[in-house]
C-alpha positions in Angstrom: -173.0 -227.2 187.7 -175.9 -227.6 186.1 -176.8 -223.9 185.5 -173.3 -223.0 185.0 -173.1 -224.9 182.3 -176.4 -224.0 180.2 -175.5 -220.2 181.5 -171.5 -220.6 179.4 -173.5 -222.5 176.3 -176.7 -219.1 176.5 -173.7 -216.6 176.7 -172.2 -218.2 173.6 -175.3 -218.6 171.0 -175.9 -214.7 172.4 -171.9 -213.4 171.0 -172.2 -215.5 167.8 -176.0 -213.6 167.1 -174.2 -210.0 167.4 -171.3 -211.0 165.7 -173.4 -212.5 163.2 -176.0 -209.6 163.1 -174.8 -206.4 162.8 -177.2 -204.4 164.7 -175.2 -202.1 166.5 -175.2 -198.4 166.3 -172.7 -195.5 166.8 -175.1 -192.5 167.4 -174.7 -189.1 169.0 -175.0 -185.0 168.3 -172.7 -182.2 167.8 -173.9 -178.5 169.5 -172.0 -175.6 170.1 -170.5 -175.8 173.7 -173.5 -173.7 174.5 -175.7 -177.0 173.6 -176.6 -174.7 170.4 -177.1 -178.1 167.4 -174.7 -178.0 164.3 -176.3 -179.1 161.6 -174.4 -180.0 158.2 -171.8 -181.6 159.9 -170.1 -184.2 158.2 -169.1 -187.4 160.4 -166.8 -189.9 158.8 -167.2 -193.1 160.0 -163.5 -195.7 159.8 -162.6 -199.1 160.8 -164.7 -202.0 160.3 -166.8 -200.1 158.2 -166.6 -196.7 155.9 -169.7 -194.6 156.5 -170.8 -191.3 156.5 -173.8 -189.0 157.4 -174.4 -185.1 158.5 -176.4 -183.8 160.5 -179.6 -181.6 159.9 -181.1 -178.9 161.8 -181.4 -180.9 165.6 -177.5 -182.1 165.1 -177.7 -185.3 165.6 -176.3 -188.9 163.1 -176.6 -192.4 163.7 -174.5 -195.6 162.8 -176.7 -198.5 162.2 -176.3 -202.1 161.4 -172.8 -202.2 162.4 -171.0 -205.5 163.5 -168.5 -205.7 166.5 -165.2 -204.1 165.6 -163.1 -200.8 166.0 -164.1 -197.8 164.6 -162.9 -194.4 164.2 -165.6 -191.2 164.1 -164.3 -187.8 163.0 -166.8 -184.9 162.2 -165.5 -181.6 160.1 -167.4 -179.0 158.8 -165.3 -175.9 157.5 -165.1 -172.8 159.9 -165.1 -175.5 162.9 -162.7 -177.2 165.1 -163.7 -180.1 167.5 -163.2 -181.1 170.8 -162.4 -183.5 170.3 -161.0 -183.9 166.5 -161.8 -188.0 166.9 -163.6 -191.0 168.8 -162.0 -194.3 168.7 -163.6 -197.6 169.5 -161.2 -199.9 169.2 -163.6 -203.0 170.4 -167.8 -201.7 170.2 -169.8 -204.8 171.4 -172.6 -202.9 172.3 -174.2 -200.2 170.9 -172.6 -196.3 171.7 -173.0 -192.8 172.0 -170.2 -190.7 171.3 -170.8 -187.1 171.2 -169.1 -184.0 169.8 -168.6 -180.0 170.6 -167.9 -177.8 167.7 -166.7 -173.9 167.4 -164.5 -171.6 166.0 -161.6 -172.3 168.7 -162.1 -175.6 169.2 -161.0 -176.8 172.4 -159.9 -174.4 175.3 -156.9 -174.6 176.9 -157.5 -177.2 180.2 -158.9 -174.9 183.6 -158.7 -177.8 185.5 -156.5 -181.2 184.9 -157.0 -183.8 187.4 -155.4 -186.7 187.4 -156.7 -190.4 188.1 -156.1 -193.8 189.3 -157.7 -196.6 188.1 -158.2 -199.6 188.9 -160.4 -202.4 186.8 -161.8 -205.9 188.3 -162.0 -208.0 185.0 -161.5 -211.7 185.7 -160.7 -214.5 183.6 -164.0 -216.6 183.3 -162.8 -220.5 181.5 -164.6 -221.4 178.1 -165.6 -224.8 178.1 -162.7 -225.5 175.6 -160.4 -224.7 178.6 -159.4 -221.2 177.4 -159.7 -217.9 179.0 -161.8 -214.9 178.4 -161.6 -211.3 180.3 -165.7 -211.4 182.0 -166.5 -208.6 180.6 -165.6 -210.0 177.1 -167.1 -212.7 178.1 -170.4 -211.1 178.8 -170.3 -209.1 176.2 -170.8 -206.1 177.9 -168.6 -203.2 177.5 -165.0 -202.7 177.1 -163.7 -201.0 180.8 -160.5 -199.9 178.8 -162.7 -198.3 176.0 -165.2 -196.9 178.5 -162.2 -194.9 180.2 -161.3 -193.4 177.4 -164.6 -192.5 176.4 -165.6 -190.9 179.7 -162.8 -188.9 179.7 -163.2 -187.9 176.2 -167.4 -187.0 177.0 -165.0 -184.8 179.6 -163.1 -183.5 178.1 -166.1 -181.8 175.0 -168.7 -181.4 177.2 -166.7 -179.0 179.2 -164.9 -178.1 175.7 -161.6 -178.8 176.9 -162.0 -176.5 180.5 -161.8 -180.4 182.7 -159.4 -182.5 180.9 -158.5 -185.9 182.5 -155.0 -187.5 182.9 -154.2 -191.6 183.8 -151.5 -191.4 186.8 -151.9 -195.3 186.2 -153.8 -199.1 184.8 -153.9 -201.5 187.4 -155.7 -204.5 186.1 -157.4 -207.0 188.0 -157.5 -210.4 186.4 -160.2 -211.7 189.7 -163.3 -210.6 191.7 -163.5 -208.3 194.6 -163.3 -209.6 198.0 -166.2 -208.5 199.8 -166.0 -205.9 203.4 -167.3 -209.0 204.9 -164.2 -211.2 203.3 -166.0 -213.3 200.9 -164.6 -213.4 197.3 -167.0 -214.9 194.0 -166.2 -217.6 192.2 -166.5 -218.0 188.5 -169.5 -220.7 189.1 -170.7 -218.6 191.9 -170.7 -215.2 190.0 -172.9 -216.3 187.3 -174.8 -218.5 189.3 -175.4 -214.3 191.4 -176.2 -213.4 187.3 -178.5 -215.9 186.2 -180.9 -215.4 189.9 -179.7 -212.6 192.4 -181.9 -214.6 195.0 -177.7 -216.5 194.9 -176.0 -213.5 195.0 -173.6 -212.9 198.3 -175.2 -210.1 200.9 -174.2 -208.0 202.4 -173.2 -206.8 199.1 -170.0 -204.0 199.5 -166.6 -204.6 198.3 -163.3 -203.6 199.9 -162.7 -200.8 199.0 -160.3 -199.8 202.0 -158.2 -203.1 200.7 -158.4 -201.6 197.1 -156.9 -198.0 198.6 -154.0 -200.1 200.0 -152.8 -202.6 197.8 -152.9 -200.3 194.7 -151.2 -197.3 197.1 -153.9 -195.3 196.0 -153.3 -193.3 199.1 -150.2 -192.9 198.7 -149.9 -191.9 195.7 -152.4 -189.2 196.5 -150.6 -188.0 199.8 -148.1 -187.1 197.7 -149.8 -184.7 195.3 -149.3 -187.6 192.4 -153.3 -189.0 191.7 -156.3 -186.9 192.2 -159.4 -189.5 192.1 -159.6 -193.2 191.5 -161.8 -194.9 189.4 -162.7 -198.5 190.2 -164.2 -200.6 187.4 -165.9 -203.8 187.7 -169.9 -205.9 187.4 -172.8 -205.8 189.0 -173.0 -207.1 192.0 -168.8 -206.0 192.8 -170.0 -203.3 195.5 -169.2 -200.2 194.3 -171.0 -196.5 195.5 -171.4 -194.8 191.9 -169.3 -192.3 194.4 -167.9 -191.8 197.3 -165.4 -189.7 200.0 -162.6 -191.3 201.9 -160.2 -188.7 204.1 -160.1 -185.7 206.4 -163.1 -183.6 206.4 -165.2 -186.6 203.9 -168.8 -185.9 203.5 -171.9 -187.1 202.4 -171.0 -188.5 198.7 -174.8 -189.6 197.1 -172.9 -192.3 199.8 -171.1 -192.6 203.5 -168.3 -191.3 203.8 -165.3 -193.9 203.5 -163.9 -194.2 207.4 -160.7 -195.7 207.7 -157.9 -195.0 204.8 -154.7 -193.7 205.3 -155.9 -190.8 203.1 -154.7 -187.3 204.4 -156.0 -185.3 201.7 -159.6 -185.9 200.1 -160.1 -188.2 197.2 -162.9 -189.2 195.5 -163.9 -192.4 194.2 -165.5 -193.3 191.3 -167.3 -196.7 191.4 -168.2 -197.3 186.8 -169.9 -200.4 186.1 -168.8 -202.1 182.7 -172.9 -204.1 182.2 -173.4 -200.2 181.4 -172.2 -197.7 179.6 -171.0 -193.9 180.0 -174.0 -192.4 179.9 -174.5 -194.1 183.8 -171.5 -193.1 184.2 -171.6 -189.6 183.7 -174.8 -190.1 185.6 -172.2 -190.7 188.1 -171.0 -187.4 187.9 -173.9 -185.6 187.8 -174.8 -187.8 191.6 -171.1 -186.3 192.0 -172.2 -182.8 191.3 -175.4 -183.1 193.6 -173.8 -184.2 196.9 -170.5 -181.5 196.1 -173.5 -178.8 195.7 -175.4 -180.1 198.6 -172.6 -180.0 200.1 -171.4 -176.3 200.0 -175.0 -174.5 200.6 -175.8 -177.0 203.1 -178.3 -178.6 201.8 -180.7 -179.0 198.6 -184.3 -179.3 197.9 -186.5 -179.8 195.3 -189.8 -176.8 195.2 -187.8 -173.9 196.9 -185.3 -170.9 196.0 -183.1 -170.6 199.1 -179.9 -171.0 197.6 -178.4 -171.5 193.9 -178.1 -175.0 193.3 -181.9 -175.2 194.7 -182.6 -172.7 191.1 -179.8 -174.7 189.3 -181.7 -177.7 189.9 -185.2 -176.7 190.4 -188.1 -178.9 188.6 -191.3 -178.1 188.3 -193.2 -181.0 188.0 -191.4 -181.6 191.9 -191.5 -178.4 192.9 -195.6 -177.3 193.2 -194.9 -174.0 194.5 -193.2 -173.3 191.5 -194.1 -172.7 187.8 -190.8 -173.7 186.1 -187.9 -175.1 185.9 -184.0 -174.7 186.0 -181.8 -177.0 184.6 -182.7 -180.3 186.6 -180.7 -183.0 188.2 -179.4 -186.6 187.4 -182.9 -188.1 187.7 -185.1 -185.0 186.6 -184.7 -183.1 183.7 -186.8 -179.7 183.3 -189.7 -181.7 181.6 -189.4 -184.6 183.3 -192.2 -186.4 185.5 -191.0 -189.6 186.4 -187.2 -190.4 187.4 -185.0 -191.4 184.2 -188.0 -189.4 182.2 -185.1 -188.1 180.2 -186.8 -187.7 176.5 -190.8 -186.1 178.3 -191.3 -184.1 175.4 -194.2 -181.7 176.5 -192.5 -178.2 176.8 -191.7 -176.0 180.2 -191.2 -172.7 180.8 -187.1 -172.7 182.2 -185.0 -170.1 183.2 -181.8 -172.3 182.6 -180.0 -170.2 179.8 -179.7 -167.4 182.3 -177.2 -170.4 184.3 -175.2 -169.0 181.1 -174.8 -165.5 183.1 -173.9 -166.5 186.6 -174.3 -165.1 188.8 -175.4 -162.4 187.2 -179.2 -164.2 186.8 -182.6 -162.2 186.5 -185.8 -162.8 187.7 -187.3 -165.7 186.9 -190.6 -164.3 185.3 -188.1 -162.0 182.9 -186.2 -165.1 181.4 -188.1 -168.0 181.4 -188.3 -169.6 177.8 -190.4 -172.8 176.3 -188.4 -175.3 176.8 -188.5 -179.3 175.5 -186.5 -182.3 175.7 -185.8 -181.3 172.1 -183.5 -178.6 173.8 -180.5 -181.1 174.4 -182.2 -184.2 172.1 -184.2 -185.6 174.2 -181.6 -188.3 175.0 -180.1 -189.3 178.5 -176.3 -188.7 177.8 -177.7 -185.7 175.8 -179.3 -184.6 179.0 -176.3 -185.2 180.9 -174.7 -182.6 178.6 -177.0 -179.9 178.8 -176.9 -180.2 182.6 -172.9 -180.0 182.9 -172.6 -176.9 180.1 -174.7 -174.2 182.0 -173.0 -175.2 185.4 -171.3 -172.0 185.9 -167.9 -172.2 185.3 -167.0 -168.5 185.4 -164.2 -166.7 188.1 -165.1 -164.4 191.1 -167.1 -165.0 193.6 -170.8 -164.1 193.7 -172.9 -162.5 195.8 -173.5 -165.7 198.1 -169.7 -165.6 199.0 -169.7 -169.2 197.1 -167.2 -169.3 194.1 -168.7 -168.7 190.5 -167.5 -171.5 188.7 -169.2 -174.4 190.4 -166.7 -177.1 188.7 -163.8 -175.4 191.5 -165.6 -177.6 193.6 -165.8 -180.7 191.8 -162.7 -181.3 190.4 -160.4 -179.0 193.1 -162.3 -180.9 196.6 -158.9 -180.6 198.5 -158.8 -176.7 197.7 -162.4 -175.9 199.3 -163.1 -179.2 201.6 -159.7 -180.1 203.8 -158.7 -177.2 205.3 -162.4 -176.5 206.2 -163.9 -176.5 209.5 -165.6 -180.2 210.8 -169.1 -180.8 212.6 -169.6 -183.6 214.0 -172.6 -184.8 216.4 -173.9 -187.7 218.9 -176.9 -188.5 217.0 -178.9 -186.5 213.9 -182.2 -186.5 213.0 -181.4 -186.9 209.7 -178.5 -187.8 207.8 -176.4 -184.9 206.5 -178.0 -182.4 209.6 -174.8 -182.6 211.5 -173.2 -180.5 209.7 -175.7 -177.8 209.0 -174.6 -176.5 212.2 -171.7 -174.8 210.0 -173.9 -173.9 207.0 -174.2 -169.7 207.6 -178.1 -169.9 208.1 -180.5 -170.2 211.4 -184.4 -169.6 212.1 -185.6 -171.5 209.5 -187.6 -174.7 210.4 -186.1 -178.3 209.0 -183.9 -176.4 206.3 -180.9 -175.1 208.1 -181.1 -176.8 211.6 -179.1 -179.6 213.2 -181.7 -182.5 215.6 -180.3 -184.8 218.0 -182.4 -188.3 216.7 -185.3 -187.9 219.1 -183.1 -187.5 222.5 -183.9 -184.4 224.8 -179.5 -184.4 224.9 -176.6 -184.9 222.6 -173.7 -182.2 221.4 -172.1 -180.9 218.4 -168.5 -180.7 218.3 -166.9 -177.9 215.7 -163.0 -179.3 214.8 -160.8 -177.2 212.8 -158.1 -178.1 210.3 -155.1 -176.2 212.5 -155.2 -174.7 215.9 -157.2 -171.3 216.0 -157.2 -168.5 218.8 -160.3 -168.2 220.0 -162.9 -165.6 221.9 -166.3 -166.4 221.8 -168.9 -168.9 220.6 -172.6 -168.2 219.2 -175.4 -170.3 219.5 -178.3 -170.7 217.7 -181.2 -172.6 219.0 -183.8 -174.2 215.9 -186.5 -173.4 215.0 -189.2 -175.8 215.0 -190.7 -175.4 218.5 -187.6 -177.5 220.0 -186.0 -175.4 223.1 -182.7 -176.1 224.5 -183.0 -175.3 228.5 -180.2 -175.6 229.1 -176.4 -176.2 227.9 -172.9 -176.4 228.1 -169.4 -175.7 226.1 -166.5 -177.9 226.2 -163.2 -177.6 224.8 -160.2 -179.1 223.2 -157.5 -177.3 225.5 -159.4 -179.3 228.9 -160.4 -175.5 230.4 -163.3 -175.1 232.3 -166.7 -175.6 231.4 -168.9 -172.5 230.1 -172.7 -173.3 231.2 -175.4 -171.2 229.5 -179.0 -171.1 230.4 -182.7 -171.0 227.8 -182.1 -170.4 223.9 -184.2 -168.0 222.0 -186.8 -170.5 220.9 -187.2 -169.1 217.1 -183.0 -169.5 216.0 -183.1 -166.1 215.0 -181.3 -164.3 217.7 -178.3 -166.0 218.9 -176.7 -166.9 222.8 -173.1 -165.2 222.5 -170.6 -166.8 225.5 -167.8 -164.3 225.2 -164.5 -165.4 226.8 -160.9 -165.1 226.7 -158.7 -165.8 224.4 -158.3 -170.1 224.2 -156.5 -171.8 222.0 -158.5 -174.8 220.8 -158.2 -177.4 218.1 -162.5 -177.8 219.1 -164.7 -176.5 220.8 -167.7 -178.7 221.8 -171.7 -177.8 222.0 -173.5 -179.6 224.8 -177.2 -179.7 225.0 -178.0 -180.9 229.5 -181.5 -180.1 229.2 -184.3 -179.6 226.5 -188.2 -178.9 225.5 -190.2 -180.9 222.5 -188.5 -184.3 219.9 -186.0 -183.0 218.6 -184.3 -180.6 220.4 -181.4 -178.9 218.2 -179.0 -176.6 217.2 -178.9 -174.4 213.7 -175.4 -172.4 213.4 -172.7 -172.1 215.9 -170.8 -169.1 215.0 -166.9 -169.6 216.4 -164.6 -166.3 216.6 
């Protein structure tokens, strides 16, 4: 209890000092919808202080020396409308970044209007005088309700209105989030954890299934009332940045959450109110990487096998190339290390060519010298730059994918719920099983599934509804291992069909044709093989 009392005293002193010194900063940048900085924009600050600032050629502004309080920032310039028209910060406790998008037309009508359910775990903390205050305020962290609106406003501004989130409900839980193993922090044990990480409980994972159940999230999702769950908690509350549950759920910068009652795909975002808006958008960056990896079967640096490879290319991570695309969550086009958002060293980049997607030109013809000034040399501004370049036009491209990548991010049930699903007996690396359905084969270790160093195994393809099937074509791996014998199994219980050695390079498939069967699934079983990691590169069912 002595340690606990010391923590209380230190926090009280820190809160008093912050309020008295007035050291807080509100800053940001004003750009066009395509990221061009806008000069001559007047930013007016009102509320607990009144100030104004006019942007220069870099579009940046800043209000310094602010005390904790309530503020509103409003941009204005003759001939421009802004998306959003103002930013409210009713409980400013830490520095804040608020960017604006300005154009003659302002916000466009929303293309996507997803609905989010918000569950905030912000337990009461009893102070030494006996009064109670929410953990977020007690620790002088971000106000979670304010973060909800800041995040919605940021996505609206970044997309110039194309994506506008609505809220289904906001539930505030004045208790700590129970862990998956049943443990739950008390005030004393949590503050001890914050003072010494060795005192924290492990395993850390929260009971997300319990949250889905107690807040009726899956029933709301199944009924079309909500599309996403946003959870807020403090450090060591046990959340993934992003996770997916429901049928056909896939890696979402975390393992899929199984065992839920959701019969639709439900993105679950885990937000930390010790952090700020930057980390929330960072979570969405990882969600984007996971989604587009799923769309294209894989994603990697130092290659341009698909259009997301090209988009997310980083020169430093790709020695086979002398240029960058638009970067990734951890690496900007100019980065030479993780989280290096302000590296001033210029590189050649074709990122701006993605405004022309899908009509991309040969990189050598459109490369331009790019430094961090292209996004303002800070974290939030870089995320804005990334998402502003994300393809968003109608139609389907030559690669067979939608030209509007936001559709994959915001409407996963329109895309992935009805797709075929692949499960495997084992996999050498996480996510490899799905590659038997990525329409690619003959490339070692890039578009293939292999067992976890086992001589036998199976890959099962499941259809969302019964399907009439007349043939299965199987492609071997291209890495030297060879399937020598195997068989097909069918959901209708009909006789197995055996096959012999598959063509070893993975370029030519073995087609097994049969009288039409109505099937829910088909399984390819490897009975005999050579090599350390046998597997398959593709299964084609017709």
